[in-house]
N, C-alpha and C positions, 0 to 999 in steps of 0.2 A: 622393558619395553615402554616405549611411548605411545601413547593414543594420539594419532593423528587427527589434526583439526576439523576436515572432513567427517570423525567417527565422533567428536564430540557435538557437532553439529547435530548429525543425524539421529542422535541420542536426545537433544531437544528438541527438533523437529518433530518425534512422537510424541514427546509429552504435550506439544502444542498441540498436535493434531488429538490426542485422546480428551485434552482440555474443549476444544472446537465441536468434537462430536457429543461430548457430556453437554456441553452449553447449549448445542443444537436440542437434543433428548428431550431437556427442559421447555421448550416452545411450546405454548399453548395456544389456539387458537378458537376462535367467537363463534367460527362458520367454517365449513367443509368447502377445503381447496379440489377443485377438479385437475388433473388426475390426481397431482402430488401436492403435498399442503409447502409449508415455508422450512420443514426439516430437513427435505432432500437436499437441495443444494448444501449446503455448511456440512452435510454426512459424507455426499459425495467428494466435495473439497477436504475434507478430513480424511478420507481413506484415500485420496490421492497422493496427499501430503505424505500419510503414513510409508505407500508404496516408494514415493520417491528417495523417504529417509530413511528405509530399509539400503534400498541402492547403494546411499551414501556410506551407510556403514560396513556392508559387505566388499564394495568397491568403490572404494574410496578413489581420488584423485590421484595422479602419479608425484604431485606434491601436496604432500599433506603437511606443510609446513605453515605455520602461522602466518599471517600478512606482516609485512616490514610496517615501522611506524607511522609513516604518511600515509600509507592507505587503509592502515586501520582508524586513523583521525578521521578519513576522510569519510570510510565508511559512518565513524560514527557521526558524523556531521549531516549524512545523508539520512542518519535515523531520527535524529535530533530536528530536522526539517521538516522530516514524514510527520511528525508527532507534533510539531509546531502546526503544520497545515490542517492536523486533525482535530486539534485544538480551536484553532483561530477560523473553521471554516464556518459558523455559524455567525459569529459574531461579525467577522468580515465578508462574508460572502462568497460566493464559488470566486466570482472574475477576478477581485482582490487577492483573495488567499492564495488562488492559483496563479497570479502573475508574479506571486511573492516567492512563491515555493520555484517553478519554474526557472525567474531569473536566478535566483539562490544556487539551484540545483545547476545550472549550466556554468555560470561564473565558479563552481565550487570545483568543474570539470573543465576548466583552461579556457571557457569563451569569451570574447573581449564583452564590454559593456552592451555595446549596438547589439552585437547579434543577443547576447543575454536576455536583452529588454524588449528586442522584435522578438523573439521567439517567445517570452513571457506573455505580451501585450496579446500574441495572434492566437498562443493556444489557450488562452482564456477567454478571449472573446469570442473565438469559433467555435471552442467546446460548449461554452454557455447555449449559444445558441443552437449548436447542433442538438444537446440534451434536451432543451426546452421546446425546442419549435422539430424539429425532426422526429424526437424520441417522447416528446412529449413529458417527459421528467421532469419535475418541480425543483428549483434548484434555489437554493438562499441566496438572497440577495444580498445580505448582512444589516444590522441594523442602523447602521450610519448611513447605509447607501439603499435604503430601500424606497425613498421617494424619488430616485432619479430613474428608477429601473421600473 
């Protein structure tokens, strides 16, 4: 009997959910939060992830095959881009790292250079001002660009 790709992914996601829950349980705060602390959100997400992973294990999709090579390569490139985005986020800042990530993702999925760059610029700049102005969230401007923003 061959194990479907959905079931293998479901098992891996349960492991990830367990890891997230264990890490969340180890969070310590110096003062009290009302009504819930910082542990609640990651624990709830871990529970939801585990439940959805169980669905994947017990009710896999009709196509339990691994993706073909070109799709698998694209998915690996998406993962690499998101990891690079996380690594470069503080060094380059939100605007530049988001511009690069969105543009690269758009190009990866077939957008022209004009459309990819336009989308990247709009999402980076509008996203920055929405987070900083409307939501009051502090985002990194990057070590290189701190004096400009």
